N, C-alpha and C positions, 0 to 999 in steps of 0.2 A: 503493500500499499504504500503510495508516495503521494505527494502533493503537486501542486500546479505552481508554475512560474508565473511571474508577473506579467510577462510576454506573450503567454500562450490562453487559448480558452480553455474550459475545462472539456471541452472535448478532444481536442488535441493533447491534453495532458493525458486523459485515459487512453487515447491510442498509443502515445510514447512509453505510459507504463506499462500496458500490455506487452509491448516490445522487449524493455528492460526486464520485468520480471518474470513473463512467461514464455518469451519468444515466440509470440504469434503476432500476426497482421490480420486484419479484416476491417469489416464496415461496424460502425456503430450504428445498432439497428433501434434502441430506444433507450431513452432515460428512464431509469428505474426509480430515482428519488434521492433526496439528500437524507443522510442520516447523521447524526450528532454522537461522538464517542469521546471517550476521556484518554488521552495519550500521555504515557510517562515520559515519553522521549522527548514530547515538545512542551514540558513544563517549561516556563522562564519569567522574567520580572514582567514582561506584557501579557502573559497568559497562565497565570500560578496554577489554574486549575487544571491545565494542560487540555482544555475542551478543543474540538478540532469538527470540521464538519467534513463527511465522504461525500462524493458524487458517485453515484454507480449506473452502471450502463449494461446494456445487454451486447454483446460484440459477437458479430457471426465471422467466425473465424476461415480466413481464405487461405493462408499460408503460416506453415511452421516452419520456425527457423533452425538451422542446425545447429547454431550458436546464438548465443544472446548474451548482454552485459552482465546479467545476474545469476548465470547458470551454475556458477560454483557454489551459491547460498541459497538456491531454488530448484525444486525438482517439479518439472511440469507432468502433470498427470490427468487424464480424463475423467471426469465423474458427471453422474445424472445430477440435475438440482437436489434432488433429497439427500443423495449422498456428501454432495457438496456442504449443505446446510448443517446435515450431521456432524460432519468432521469440522466444521469451524469452531474457534474458539470464543469469538465474537459474536454476542448477540445480536448486534445491529447487522452484521451480515447475514446470519440466518434470517433475520426479518425481510432484508433486501432479498433474498433467493426465494425465499416462502412466499411473501405477499407479493413484491414487486415483480420478479421475473415470472412467478407461476400466473399471475393476474394477466401480465403482458402476453405470454404464451398461450395462455387459454383464449384470449379475445383474439389474437390473431390465427390461431389455429382454426377456430370456428369460422373466421372469415376465407379460409385457405390460402392464407398469404402470408405467415409466419417462415422464416429462414428454415431449412432442414438442419437441425443440431447434428445430426450425423455426416452431413456433407463438409466437409473440412479439406 
């Protein structure tokens, strides 16, 4: 989970973070919501509580990179949404997956236009 820089949009940051952290490229297909969380690593004199705000997006993956910036500290694995929610240690990520992604996917599946999650 990274942040966005002052010179980029939240969408550009999300696409960049997908490359840096997971080694994947694709299309952002849906904004799932903002989620507030407390960060131990972002506590400072300006924000002693360490409160942060994450923007979560659904990404239709089109390319898996053979190497990426954080591959030495992160392992890429493919999970179903329920598996990812179950493995997450953060309640706000679980909420984004269960409510945000599931609501989006259900809506577009009914309309017949959701990207096929198995087509990577």
